[in-house]
C-alpha positions, 0 to 999 in steps of 0.5 A: 129724233135726236134727244130723249129724256128717260124718267125713272126716279126711284127706288134703287132697284127700279133704277137698276131695272131700267138700265137694259132699256137704255142699252137697247135704245143705244143699240137700236137707235144709235143717233139718239142722245139719252138723258135721265131724270133720277132722284139725287140718292140714286144718280150714281146708277145711270152714271155707270151707263156709257150711253147716258149723256146727262143726268138730271137729279131731282129731290121730290121727297124733300120738295114735298116736305118743304114745298114753300121753302126757298131752297125748294123754289131754287131747286125747281127753278134750276130743274126748269132750266136744266130741262130746257137747256136742250130741246127734247123730242120725247120724254119716256116715263118708265115709272108710271107714277103720278109724280113721274108723270108730273115731271114729264110735263115740265118739258114741251117734248112729246110725252110717252108712258104706260097705258091706263091698264099698265101703269102702277098709278093709272091717273099718271096716264093723263099726262101722256100724249102717247100710251102703250100697253105693257103686260103686268106678268112680265118682269120689271126689266122686260116691262121697261124694255118693251115700253121703250121699244114700242115708243121708239119703234124697234123689237128688243133683243132676246138677251138682257144687257145692263151695259154698266161697268164700274169706273172705280177699282175695289176699295183699298180696304177690301181683301186683295184675294176673294171676298163675298159681299153679304147684303143683310139689310133691307128697308122692311124687317120682314124681308130680312134673313135670320142672323144665325143664317148669315153667321153660318153662311159666312162660316161656309163661305170662309171655308171656300176661301171667301172673306165676308164683307158686310155693308151697312147704310145706317146706324142699325145696319152697321151695328148688325154688320159689326155683330155678324162680323164678330161671329164670322172668321175673317169677316169685315164690317164695311165702313160707311160708303156712298153709292158709287163706292158700294157699286165698286165693292159689288163689281169686284166681288167674287160672290154676292148674297143679299136679301130683297134690296136694290143693291142685290139687283145692282150686283146682278147688273154687274154680272156677279155670282148672286143669290137673292134671298126672298122671305116675304115677296115673290121674286117672279116679277121683281127678282134678280133677272137677266144674268146666268150668274144670278139666282133667286132663292125662297119666296113669300113665306118661304125662308131658304136655308143656308144649305139652299143658298150655298147650293144656289151660289153659282161659283 
């Protein structure tokens, strides 16, 4: 076997959770070339892993909304060409969704994925030529690792290694001395942490000599970042950044505190001191994982206090 295509398209946290499987493959099967099929907004993540050779971006959401558009036809034609430039020996669908299974069907390679009882969308398994059982109780990182190991015939090591490094230095506007990134934004309001908690946390971090940086991805998030920064000594609302720039900011942070969001998992992948705040979901299956510097705090219906977060911070 020479070349495989990993399919893990979204979301940000899910893409991050697939990185250790790539590290495992590169370690146990060094003769294999690894390509990755991923949604356009998240292509910067597999690009951080030195074992990923080629990244093939897709835009399934845009294609679904405009199925008959000329640009969609052109995109699909380019995708077909990209998938046939190299002969893939195997496609490994780590997503387990109908959309990812359909994407795996676009190559003539041997298609591998989760079994009916293991896939999030069992109908996806109809596309696979080989299927493997992966227990649901495992963390998402370990589910990806176990599927890859079974598909390629090795036993994963006990140690989880994300295997990424940021090719960029910290942004020039970031403090030259210690800073903490506060990831206050989430796609779902019920995952958020109270604003007064962020303000108090910022004050306590500042007392430790860490200046708070508050990113925001959209207008609402940036307005909140500005509002919080005004109430925290020496805090800074971050300017608009692309994902690669955010990754660099996280990679050089002295501490990261974040809600249940993909960026919190990315900070964990960089092995930064991280506290992940959970208020509406259970972190057992998808919490920050694989780093001694990462701690989950709170849980479903359990809003952690500022004191609990500060005590959990491993720095």
